[in-house]
C-alpha positions as CSV (number, residue, x, y, z in Angstrom):
1,X,-88.0,-47.0,179.5
2,X,-85.4,-47.1,180.4
3,X,-82.3,-44.2,180.6
4,X,-80.6,-45.6,177.6
5,X,-83.7,-46.1,175.6
6,X,-84.7,-42.5,176.4
7,X,-80.8,-41.3,175.4
8,X,-81.0,-43.1,171.9
9,X,-84.7,-41.8,171.2
10,X,-83.1,-37.6,172.0
11,X,-80.4,-38.6,170.0
12,X,-82.6,-39.8,167.4
13,X,-84.9,-36.8,167.6
14,X,-81.7,-34.7,167.4
15,X,-80.4,-36.3,164.2
16,X,-84.1,-35.8,162.4
17,X,-84.0,-32.2,163.4
18,X,-80.7,-31.4,162.1
19,X,-81.6,-33.3,158.6
20,X,-84.7,-31.2,158.3
21,X,-83.1,-27.7,159.4
22,X,-80.1,-28.6,157.0
23,X,-82.6,-29.0,154.4
24,X,-84.7,-25.9,154.9
25,X,-81.6,-24.2,155.3
26,X,-80.2,-25.4,151.7
27,X,-83.9,-24.6,150.1
28,X,-83.6,-20.8,151.3
29,X,-80.0,-20.2,150.0
30,X,-81.6,-21.8,146.4
31,X,-83.9,-19.3,146.9
32,X,-81.3,-16.5,147.8
33,X,-79.2,-18.1,145.1
34,X,-81.4,-17.6,142.5
35,X,-82.9,-13.9,143.4
36,X,-79.1,-12.9,143.1
37,X,-78.6,-14.7,140.1
38,X,-81.6,-13.5,138.6
39,X,-80.5,-9.8,139.7
40,X,-76.9,-10.1,138.5
41,X,-79.0,-11.0,134.8
42,X,-81.0,-8.0,134.8
43,X,-78.4,-5.6,135.1
44,X,-76.0,-7.3,132.7
45,X,-79.2,-7.1,129.6
46,X,-79.6,-3.5,131.2
47,X,-76.1,-2.8,130.4
48,X,-76.4,-4.7,127.2
49,X,-79.1,-2.9,126.1
50,X,-77.7,0.7,127.2
51,X,-74.6,-0.4,125.2
52,X,-76.6,-1.3,121.8
53,X,-78.3,2.1,122.0
54,X,-74.7,4.0,121.9
55,X,-73.9,2.3,119.4
56,X,-76.9,2.8,117.3
57,X,-76.4,6.5,118.1
58,X,-72.6,6.4,117.2
59,X,-73.7,4.8,113.7
60,X,-76.4,7.7,113.0
61,X,-73.4,9.7,114.0
62,X,-71.4,8.5,111.6
63,X,-73.4,8.4,108.7
64,X,-74.1,12.0,109.2
65,X,-70.5,12.6,109.5
66,X,-70.5,10.6,106.1
67,X,-72.7,12.8,104.4
68,X,-71.3,15.8,105.2
69,X,-67.8,14.6,104.1
70,X,-69.3,13.6,100.7
71,X,-70.3,17.5,100.5
72,X,-67.5,18.8,100.9
73,X,-65.6,16.5,98.5
74,X,-68.4,17.5,96.0
75,X,-67.9,21.2,96.6
76,X,-63.8,20.7,97.1
77,X,-63.7,19.4,93.6
78,X,-66.0,22.4,91.9
79,X,-63.6,24.8,93.7
80,X,-60.7,23.1,92.3
81,X,-62.0,23.0,88.6
82,X,-63.2,26.6,89.1
83,X,-59.9,27.5,90.4
84,X,-57.9,25.5,87.4
85,X,-60.4,28.1,85.1
86,X,-59.3,30.7,86.8
87,X,-55.6,29.9,86.1
88,X,-56.1,29.6,82.7
89,X,-58.2,33.0,82.5
90,X,-54.9,34.5,84.4
91,X,-52.7,32.7,82.0
92,X,-54.5,34.4,79.3
93,X,-54.3,37.7,80.2
94,X,-50.9,37.5,81.2
95,X,-50.0,36.5,77.3
96,X,-52.2,39.7,76.3
97,X,-50.0,42.0,78.6
98,X,-53.2,43.1,80.3
99,X,-51.3,42.4,84.0
């Protein structure tokens, strides 16, 4: 073999090796990219789950507050009625000069 042929073979071998290494590097990077993307999705899903749980807690608390407000509203209505009756009795007593 001549020097010229050896040079061409070395060049071709270097070219083939560079393609192989490029392909292997691409595959490795692709695997890491997929792992990173999967990890990011997992974190995102757990965050969304946490937000959902928080919203459910707020809904339960809101229902409890609404029930308390309804109870207070009923009590205030009864108190107003009682107050009206007391005022009527006071007015009757004023008319009869007991006060």
